[in-house]
C-alpha positions, -999 to +999 in steps of 0.1 A: -483+933-380-511+911-395-506+897-430-531+898-458-520+871-483-516+834-480-478+835-485-473+862-459-495+844-434-477+811-440-443+827-434-456+846-404-470+814-388-439+794-395-415+816-376-440+823-348-446+786-343-409+781-341-408+809-315-431+788-293-409+757-300-378+776-289-396+788-257-407+753-249-373+739-255-357+764-231-384+758-205-380+721-207-342+725-204-347+744-172-372+719-157-350+689-166-320+706-149-338+708-116-353+673-120-317+659-125-306+676-093-335+660-074-328+625-089-290+626-082-294+641-047-320+615-038-298+587-052-268+600-032-289+601+000-300+565-006-265+553-012-252+571+018-279+556+040-270+521+027-233+526+034-240+539+068-261+509+077-236+484+063-206+500+080-226+507+112-215+544+112-230+562+142-212+595+143-236+624+150-224+645+121-233+616+097-268+615+111-273+651+099-263+645+063-294+626+052-316+652+069-298+680+050-300+661+017-337+654+022-344+690+031-325+701-001-346+678-023-378+690-007-367+726-013-359+720-050-392+701-054-411+730-039-393+754-062-401+733-093-438+731-082-438+769-077-424+775-112-451+753-127-428+740-154-452+712-165-482+735-167-463+761-187-449+735-211-484+722-216-496+757-225-469+761-251-475+727-265-512+734-270-505+768-286-479+752-309-504+725-320-530+751-329-505+772-348-493+741-366-529+732-376-535+767-388-503+766-409-514+733-424-547+748-432-530+777-450-507+754-469-537+735-483-557+766-492-559+781-527-572+815-515-576+835-484-610+828-467-627+842-436-621+809-419-584+811-424-583+847-413-602+838-381-577+809-374-548+832-381-561+858-357-567+832-331-531+819-335-517+854-330-538+857-298-524+824-285-489+835-291-495+868-273-511+851-243-486+823-240-455+845-236-449+878-219-440+906-243-403+908-234-399+871-236-418+869-269-396+896-284-365+876-274-377+843-290-392+859-320-358+875-327-341+841-326-368+825-347-365+852-373-328+847-375-331+809-378-357+813-405-334+836-425-306+811-421-328+782-433-339+802-464-303+813-472-291+777-469-319+764-491-312+790-518-275+782-516-282+745-519-303+748-550-278+772-565-250+746-559-271+719-576-273+742-606-235+749-604-226+712-602-248+704-632-228+731-651-194+717-639-187+748-617-172+749-582-198+749-555-202+777-530-197+775-493-231+779-476-218+784-441-222+820-428-206+835-398-237+857-393-255+825-382-233+821-352-250+848-332-243+853-295-279+866-292-293+830-295-311+826-262-309+788-263-272+791-255-275+822-233-261+818-198-292+822-175-292+849-149-316+857-121-340+877-144-344+847-167-361+827-140-386+853-129-420+853-147-408+844-182-440+827-192-477+833-187-504+807-190-533+813-213-570+809-203-580+808-240-567+774-248 
């Protein structure tokens, strides 16, 4: 739902920008995981080759291990290239940058103008074209919950400052509702999570 006031647009852009940040963080986490596998497997293969040469090991079975490790690294590298992690991260970074610029424009504005409305609509379009609908729904849900938690903590913080100035006991700002198992950043990935989560935008 599009917003019609500066305050509403500002809040809308904040949590939708955070949605892209969360999606980028998750995507980077997946890409780094496979890169670590490649690095450590290549390192193990190199160490094994050095040991084999120094100890002059010539068993046929040992000759196969470097081939297996190299094939494994090549397979993982091909998978990473197929998933286009770098390209998809770049798409999210560009979209996040544009949303951040629009948010800054809204914060510095005194009234809603046609230029701001146009930038806001463009930001919404970028969000919609950067993530598939089901993935966007998942990260927007987490972003909304995080934003609610931030606002609650800020309100509690300022209330505690007022209570301290009056000599009253401070409140506990921690909330069990913030510890949600729906947070996708700590969700154990399954096969579905790795199939077509992101879509690149041609409008960047």
